[in-house]
BAMI-770222 format. One record per atom (N, C-alpha, C): x, y, z; residue in three letters. Coordinates in pm, whole numbers, plus 50000, padded with zeros to 5 digits. Layout:
// BAMI-770222
XYZALA/...
//
This chain:
// BAMI-770222
549318666708980MET/548888668209118MET/548338654909169MET/548698651509291ALA/548218639109353ALA/546718639909374ALA/546098628509368ARG/544648627509392ARG/544428617809506ARG/543388619809585PRO/543108610209691PRO/542728596709632PRO/542988586309708SER/542578572909665SER/542088565109786SER/541298554809758LEU/540728546509865LEU/540708532009817LEU/541168523009903HIS/541128508609875HIS/540518501709996HIS/539588492709971ASP/538868485710078ASP/538928470710049ASP/539548463010140ASN/539618448510119ASN/538598440910206ASN/537668448110266GLY/536638441810349GLY/536978441610497GLY/538238443710530GLN/538658444510670GLN/539298458010701GLN/540168462310610THR/540888474910629THR/540648484010510THR/540408496710539VAL/540268506810435VAL/541558515010436VAL/542168516810320VAL/543368525010307VAL/543008537410228VAL/543258549110287VAL/542888561810225VAL/544128570510212VAL/544458574410090ASP/545558583710066ASP/544938597610051ASP/545298606510142LEU/544698619910146LEU/545468630310066LEU/546538626209999HIS/547308635709919HIS/546438642309813HIS/546648655209792GLY/545898662609691GLY/544678669809746GLY/544358667609873LEU/543208674209935LEU/543688685810023LEU/542818695610039SER/543088706110138SER/542868700210276SER/543298707110379VAL/543088702410516VAL/541598700510542VAL/540778710110502ALA/539328709210525ALA/538718697510450ALA/539108695410324GLN/538588684110246GLN/539018670910308GLN/540278670110350ALA/540778657710411ALA/540008654510538ALA/539788664310622LEU/539068661910747LEU/537628657510720LEU/536988663710624GLU/535618659810589GLU/535578645310540GLU/536558641510459LEU/536618627810409LEU/536908618010521LEU/537818621510612VAL/538148612810726VAL/536898610110810VAL/536158620410842VAL/534948618910923VAL/533968609510855VAL/533788611310724GLU/532838602810649GLU/533328588410640GLU/534618586410616ILE/535168572810607ILE/535028565610740ILE/535308572310851VAL/535168565910983VAL/533708561711004VAL/532778570310966ARG/531358567210983ARG/530958555210896ARG/531298555710768VAL/530888545110675VAL/531598532010708VAL/532898532410733ALA/533648520210765ALA/533108513610892ALA/532758521610991GLY/532178516211113GLY/530838509511088GLY/529988515911008LYS/528678510210975LYS/528808497210896LYS/529868495910817ARG/530048484010733ARG/530908473310800ARG/531268475410924GLY/531958465111000GLY/533438463410971GLY/534068473810917ARG/535508472810893ARG/536258473211026ARG/537438467011028GLN/538228466311151GLN/539158478111169GLN/539668483311058SER/540658494011069SER/540678502710944SER/541298514410961ILE/541498523810851ILE/542948528510858ILE/543598528710744ARG/544958534210736ARG/544898546910654ARG/545208558210717PHE/545228571010648PHE/546658574510612PHE/546908577410485ILE/548208582110439ILE/548058597210423ILE/548768604710506HIS/548558619210511HIS/549798627410479HIS/550938621310471GLY/552168628910447GLY/552878631510578GLY/554108636010567SER/554938637610686SER/554918651510745SER/554158660710689SER/554048674310741SER/555398681010752SER/555988683910640THR/557318689810640THR/557318704810660THR/556158710710685SER/556118725210705SER/556748728810839SER/556988741510858SER/557588746710980SER/556738743011101SER/557408740611213ARG/556688737511338ARG/555718748711374ARG/556018760911336LEU/555118772011366LEU/553768770511297LEU/553738762911187TYR/552518761511109TYR/551978747311107TYR/552428738611199ASP/551978724711200ASP/550468723411210ASP/549828733011277ASN/548378731811292ASN/547658733511159ASN/548368737211053GLY/547758738610923GLY/547988726710832GLY/548468715510888THR/548738703810806THR/547668693110827THR/547518684510727ILE/546568673510739ILE/546968664610856ILE/548248661610870LYS/548728652810977LYS/548328658111114LYS/548568670911138HIS/548248676711269HIS/546728677011292HIS/545988681511191THR/544528682311203THR/543918668411225THR/544418658511151LEU/543938644811166LEU/544218639711307LEU/545408642111358SER/545768637611493SER/544828643611597SER/544548656511585GLU/543628663011680GLU/542228656911671GLU/541748654611548TRP/540408649011532TRP/540348634711586TRP/541368626611555LEU/541378612711602LEU/541418612011754LEU/542148621011818GLU/542178621211965GLU/540768623812020GLU/540068633311961GLY/538688636112002GLY/537758624511972GLY/537918618311854ALA/537068606911816ALA/537278595211911ALA/538508593411957HIS/538788582812054HIS/538088585712186HIS/538168598012231LYS/537488601812357LYS/535978600512346LYS/535438602912226ARG/533988601712205ARG/533538587412178ARG/534478578212165GLY/534138564212140GLY/533848560911995GLY/534168570211904GLU/533928567811761GLU/534958558411702GLU/536138557911762ILE/537188548611721ILE/537708541711847ILE/538268529711831ALA/538758522311947ALA/540138527211989ALA/541008529611891SER/542348534811919SER/542968539611789SER/544118546111801TRP/544828550811683TRP/546278553211716TRP/547108552611613VAL/548528555311628VAL/549018561911500VAL/549838572211516ALA/550468578811401ALA/551908574311393ALA/552358571611272TYR/553758568011253TYR/554178573011115TYR/555228581111114GLY/555708586510987GLY/554638594310915GLY/554348590210792ASP/553368597510711ASP/551998590710709ASP/551738582110809GLU/550468574810815GLU/549888574710956GLU/548598572510963SER/547908570111090SER/547048557611073SER/547118548711170LEU/546328536411169LEU/545248537611276LEU/544018535011236VAL/542858536411324VAL/542198522811341VAL/541988518711466ALA/541208506611496ALA/539778511011526ALA/538838504611460LEU/537428507911481LEU/536828498911589LEU/535778503711656PRO/535108495211755PRO/534598482311691PRO/534578471611767VAL/534078458811718VAL/532608460311681VAL/532258454911565SER/530898456011514SER/530338442211486SER/529038440711507ASN/528368428111476ASN/527908427611331ASN/528048438811260THR/527618439111120THR/528828438111029THR/528608432110915SER/529658431110814SER/529008432510678SER/529278443410611ASP/528728446010479ASP/529848443710378ASP/529698433710290PRO/530768430410196PRO/530928440610082PRO/529988450010069ASN/530088459809962ASN/531298468809984ASN/532108469809882THR/533328477709888THR/533008492509903THR/533718499109992ILE/533598513610007ILE/534438519909896ILE/533898530009830SER/534628536709723SER/534518551809736SER/535478558809676LEU/535408573409675LEU/534198578309597LEU/533758570409499LEU/532608574709418LEU/531358577109503LEU/531158568809604GLU/529978570709689GLU/530168582109787GLU/531378587209797LEU/531678598209887LEU/532068610809811LEU/531698611709684THR/532148622809600THR/531678636509648THR/530588637109722ASN/530138650109773ASN/531078655509879ASN/531968647109929VAL/532888651410035VAL/533968660409979VAL/534508657109866TYR/535578665509810TYR/535208668709670TYR/
//
């Protein structure tokens, strides 16, 4: 079974959400956006899969749920912009005056999933 993974190079955080339930993925996304913003990251790339389920059940996929949440986060000013393409979504974070060089890891977010 696939497991989620996270890589942080100090500018962009890449998060693979495979292996999580929709609820777990959404909880992790919310936490990553919060932490990455506080640490001054520029962007986040979420790998969520292509949502191959029936159109009747799209609202039950990580891709669909993530898209809905990102749209709301953009309206609330939590993210600067976002775009979905294929099995990924790229999120631009608001410009920050802070920069924390400490790498973000899944270990510090273990309570999320």
